[in-house]
C-alpha positions in Angstrom: 22.7 12.7 -14.3 24.1 12.0 -10.9 27.6 13.1 -10.4 30.2 10.8 -8.8 32.1 13.8 -7.4 28.9 14.7 -5.5 28.4 11.2 -4.1 27.1 11.3 -0.5 29.5 9.8 2.0 26.8 7.8 3.7 26.5 5.5 0.6 27.9 2.1 1.1 30.8 1.1 -1.2 29.7 -0.1 -4.7 28.5 1.0 -8.0 25.1 2.5 -7.1 25.1 5.8 -5.3 23.0 8.9 -4.5 24.5 12.4 -4.9 23.9 15.6 -3.2 21.2 16.8 -5.5 18.7 14.4 -3.7 15.6 16.1 -2.3 14.6 13.1 -0.1 11.2 12.7 -1.8 11.1 9.0 -0.9 10.6 7.6 -4.4 13.6 5.3 -4.3 13.1 3.7 -1.0 9.4 3.1 -1.6 10.3 1.2 -4.8 13.4 -0.5 -3.5 13.7 -0.3 0.3 16.3 -3.3 0.1 18.9 -1.0 -1.2 17.8 2.6 -0.5 16.9 4.5 2.7 16.7 8.0 4.1 19.2 9.5 6.4 16.7 12.2 7.4 17.4 14.7 4.7 18.9 12.8 1.8 18.5 9.2 0.5 21.5 6.9 0.3 22.4 3.4 -0.8 22.5 1.3 2.4 23.1 -2.1 0.6 24.4 -2.6 -2.9 22.2 -4.7 -5.2 23.6 -8.2 -6.0 22.5 -10.2 -9.0 20.3 -9.4 -12.0 17.0 -9.0 -10.3 18.2 -6.7 -7.5 20.1 -4.6 -10.1 17.1 -4.2 -12.2 15.0 -3.2 -9.1 17.6 -0.5 -8.2 17.6 0.7 -11.8 13.9 1.3 -11.4 14.6 3.6 -8.6 17.3 5.3 -10.7 14.6 6.0 -13.5 12.0 7.1 -11.1 14.1 9.6 -9.2 12.7 13.1 -10.1 16.0 14.9 -9.9 18.4 12.2 -11.4 20.2 11.9 -8.0 20.9 8.1 -8.4 24.0 7.0 -10.3 25.4 3.8 -11.6 28.1 2.9 -14.2 27.2 2.8 -17.9 28.2 -0.9 -17.9 25.3 -1.6 -15.5 22.8 0.7 -17.0 23.4 -0.7 -20.5 21.9 -4.0 -19.5 18.7 -2.4 -18.0 15.6 -1.2 -19.8 14.0 2.2 -19.5 10.7 0.6 -20.7 10.0 -1.1 -17.4 7.3 1.2 -16.3 4.4 1.1 -15.8 4.5 -1.7 -13.1 1.5 -3.8 -12.3 0.4 -3.3 -8.6 -2.8 -5.3 -8.5 -5.7 -6.7 -10.6 -9.2 -5.6 -9.6 -12.5 -6.7 -11.2 -12.9 -3.0 -12.3 -9.4 -2.8 -13.9 -5.7 -3.4 -13.6 -3.7 -0.8 -11.6 -0.2 0.2 -12.4 2.5 2.4 -10.8 3.7 4.8 -13.5 7.1 5.7 -12.1 9.0 8.7 -13.7 8.2 10.9 -10.7 8.4 14.6 -11.1 10.3 17.3 -9.2 7.3 19.6 -9.8 5.2 17.4 -7.5 8.1 16.4 -5.2 8.3 12.9 -6.4 4.7 12.1 -6.0 3.4 8.7 -7.2 1.0 8.5 -10.2 -1.1 5.5 -11.2 -2.6 4.2 -14.3 -6.0 2.1 -14.3 -6.7 -0.1 -17.3 -10.5 0.0 -17.7 -12.6 -1.6 -20.4 -14.4 1.8 -20.8 -11.2 3.8 -21.0 -7.9 4.0 -19.1 -7.5 6.6 -16.3 -4.4 8.3 -15.1 -4.4 9.4 -11.4 -2.1 12.4 -11.0 0.7 13.1 -13.4 4.2 11.6 -13.8 6.9 13.7 -15.4 6.8 13.7 -19.1 8.6 10.6 -20.5 8.7 9.4 -24.1 9.5 5.8 -23.0 6.6 5.9 -20.5 4.2 7.4 -23.2 5.2 4.8 -25.6 4.3 2.0 -23.1 1.0 3.6 -22.1 0.1 3.9 -25.7 0.6 0.2 -26.2 -1.7 -0.4 -23.2 -4.5 1.6 -24.8 -3.6 5.2 -24.0 -5.4 7.5 -21.5 -9.1 8.5 -21.7 -9.4 10.6 -18.6 -6.9 12.1 -16.0 -7.8 12.7 -12.3 -5.8 15.4 -10.5 -6.2 14.9 -6.8 -4.9 18.3 -5.9 -2.9 21.3 -7.0 0.5 20.1 -5.7 0.7 17.1 -8.0 -0.3 18.2 -11.5 3.4 18.0 -12.7 3.4 17.6 -16.6 -0.4 16.9 -16.8 -0.8 19.3 -19.7 1.7 17.4 -21.8 0.1 14.1 -21.0 -3.4 15.6 -21.8 -2.2 16.8 -25.1 -0.4 13.6 -26.1 -3.5 11.4 -25.4 -6.3 13.9 -26.1 -7.7 13.1 -22.6 -10.0 15.1 -20.4 -8.9 16.1 -17.0 -10.8 16.2 -13.7 -10.0 18.5 -10.8 -11.8 20.4 -8.0 -12.8 24.0 -8.7 -11.2 25.1 -5.5 -7.7 24.0 -6.8 -8.3 25.1 -10.4 -6.0 28.0 -10.2 -3.1 25.7 -10.5 -4.3 24.4 -13.9 -7.1 26.7 -15.2 -7.2 24.8 -18.5 -8.6 21.6 -16.9 -11.7 20.5 -18.8 -13.9 19.2 -15.9 -14.4 20.6 -12.4 -15.9 19.2 -9.3 -17.7 21.7 -7.1 -18.7 21.6 -3.5 -18.7 18.3 -1.6 -20.7 16.2 -4.0 -19.2 12.8 -5.2 -18.9 12.4 -8.9 -19.2 9.1 -10.7 -17.1 8.8 -13.9 -19.1 5.9 -15.3 -16.2 3.3 -15.3 -16.3 2.1 -11.8 -14.5 5.2 -10.6 -15.9 7.8 -8.2 -14.3 11.1 -7.1 -14.9 12.2 -3.5 -14.0 15.8 -2.5 -11.8 15.6 0.7 -10.9 19.3 1.5 -8.1 19.8 4.0 -4.6 19.2 2.6 -5.6 21.8 0.0 -9.1 23.3 -0.3 -9.7 21.4 -3.5 -8.3 17.9 -2.6 -10.1 14.9 -3.9 -9.6 11.1 -3.7 -10.5 8.6 -6.3 -12.2 5.2 -5.5 -12.1 2.2 -7.9 -14.7 -0.4 -7.6 -17.8 -1.0 -5.3 -16.1 -3.6 -3.0 -12.6 -4.5 -2.2 -12.0 -1.0 -3.3 -8.8 0.7 -4.3 -8.4 4.2 -2.9 -6.1 6.7 -4.7 -5.6 9.2 -1.8 -3.3 11.9 -3.2 -1.8 13.7 -0.2 -4.9 13.2 2.0 -3.8 9.9 3.5 -0.9 7.5 3.4 0.6 4.5 5.3 3.5 5.1 7.7 5.5 1.8 8.0 7.4 3.0 11.0 4.2 3.7 13.0 2.3 1.0 11.4 -0.5 3.3 11.0 -2.6 5.2 8.6 -1.5 8.9 8.6 -2.9 12.4 7.8 -0.3 15.0 8.7 -1.0 18.4 10.2 2.5 19.4 9.3 1.7 18.8 5.7 -1.7 20.4 5.7 -1.6 23.5 3.5 -5.2 24.7 4.0 -7.4 23.5 7.0 -6.5 20.8 9.4 -9.9 20.6 11.1 -11.6 20.1 7.7 -9.0 17.5 6.7 -10.0 15.4 9.8 -13.6 15.7 8.8 -12.6 14.4 5.4 -10.8 11.5 6.9 -13.9 10.5 8.8 -15.9 10.8 5.6 -14.1 7.7 4.2 -14.6 5.4 7.2 -17.3 3.3 5.6 -15.4 2.5 2.4 -14.4 -1.1 1.7 -10.7 -0.3 1.0 -8.4 -3.2 0.0 -5.6 -1.0 -1.3 -4.5 2.5 -0.4 -2.3 4.0 -3.1 -1.2 7.5 -2.1 0.7 10.3 -3.8 3.3 10.3 -1.0 4.1 7.8 1.6 3.7 4.0 1.4 1.0 2.1 -0.3 -0.9 -0.5 1.9 -3.0 -3.6 1.4 -5.8 -4.1 3.9 -7.5 -7.2 5.0 -11.3 -7.3 5.5 -12.4 -4.9 8.2 -8.9 -3.3 8.7 -9.7 -0.1 6.9 -12.3 1.0 9.2 -10.1 0.2 12.3 -7.2 2.1 10.7 -9.4 5.2 10.2 -10.8 5.0 13.8 -7.2 4.7 15.2 -6.0 7.7 13.2 -9.0 9.9 14.4 -8.5 8.7 17.9 -4.8 9.4 17.8 -5.4 12.9 16.5 -8.1 13.6 19.1 -5.9 12.5 22.0 -3.0 14.6 20.6 -5.3 17.6 20.4 -6.3 17.1 24.0 -2.7 16.8 25.2 -1.8 20.0 23.3 -4.7 21.9 24.9 -3.8 20.8 28.4 -0.1 21.7 27.8 -1.2 25.1 26.5 -3.4 25.6 29.4 -0.7 24.8 31.9 1.5 27.5 30.6 -0.9 30.2 31.8 
């Protein structure tokens, strides 16, 4: 529970606030940028919600916060429902896609996604355990399989797997984080799950990073921490600063995805992005070009110091 005595000074005056326990994971301003923003190391309320719809949106950010750093008076919270998640993101011919909310501190607030599929629902990465969320997912048909994109974002996956008796998929090279996972990818081979989902190994961020792709056209790419959209740069981003294994291999893995027909990018961290026809390939090309030019500049700078 957020503490009023720990309310950050940068919050604007009003009922909603962020306290000092914030870890600046970004979940709140991704859900509700109209009211939440980052100061660089903490989130804060830059604009108070006004009216029922805005208050309900701010309350979603409050629920989603993995460290309960967002506060609001009981009189406001009493009129909002904790059953709002999962939230529909898009409808695809291969299934509906929902944002699960209930982000976990264990995965630094990473996003998780639910795919409703006629051959069985799929959970992409794990939210924190939540009885209200589990209740809603059960109403939607439960979970048949769970895909863990890499070892950082497993969160409460064991609890979700037990609750829904679902099998998990993860790459062998990250399996030390969850050795009980039932199914392991090996090497660089793509795996088809049989319900319009394929899993593509993309080593780099971690050695066992994978992405999941829904559909054969106008695809939805669940990218984990491999790629995300940066709204300030208006660009597709893979970050060397957040690469925990091998940056050279990660760039190879980025290039590996260039010929996909991506309509939606849904990452673990960072912003989601909807692409028009042909924009995905251009975005990949621009990212690779930017990183190549940066590497050349760094090499020249290093050479000039000798």
